[in-house]
N, C-alpha and C positions, 0 to 999 in steps of 0.2 A: 726669603726662601719661597719658592712656588710649590704648590701642591697640585698634582694632577691625579684625577680619579678616572680610571678606565674600567668600565664594566664589560668584560669579555672573557670568554672561555679559552681564548687563544693567547699564547705567550706574546709578550711585548718587549721590544728592545728600544732603549733610549740611548742615542749617541749624539755627540756634538755635531752641529751642522757641517763644520769643515770636514769631519771624517766622512759623513754621508756624501757630501759633494765629491770627495776624493774617490769614494767607492763607485759612484756613478761614472766618473771619468774613466776609472780603470775598466769597468764593464764595457763602456763605449769603445775604448781603445782595443780591448781584446776581441770584441765582436766585429770590429771593422777591419782588423788585421789578424786573422787566425794564426798566423805563424809567429806573431810577436812574442808570445810566451816562450816558445822554443828558441827563437833568436836571442832573447834576453838571457836565457839560461846558458846558451853557448858563449855569449859575450862575457858573462860573469865568470865562466870557466876559464876563458882566455886571460882575464884579469888575474885570476887566482894563480895562473901559471906564469904571470909576469909579462904577458904578451900585450903590452900597451905602450903608448907614447904619452909622456906627461905633457902638461900644458906648455911649460917652458920650452921643451924640445920641439913641440909642434910649432910654436911661434917662430922659433929660429929656423926650422926647416922650410917654413912658408914665407920667410922674410917679413914677419909682422913685428 
């Protein structure tokens, strides 16, 4: 067990490095493509309505 002592008047958050890296990637993606969040929300709504092609049908329709 590791002990970390931080002397600060400010709150501190400790998270696993993988989660931190994922958060950085998300921030980079959202900042480089401002419409991404809206587009993702629209695509999720389409999936919820059943408007998608499953992988098997996609492969068959593209001769894969």
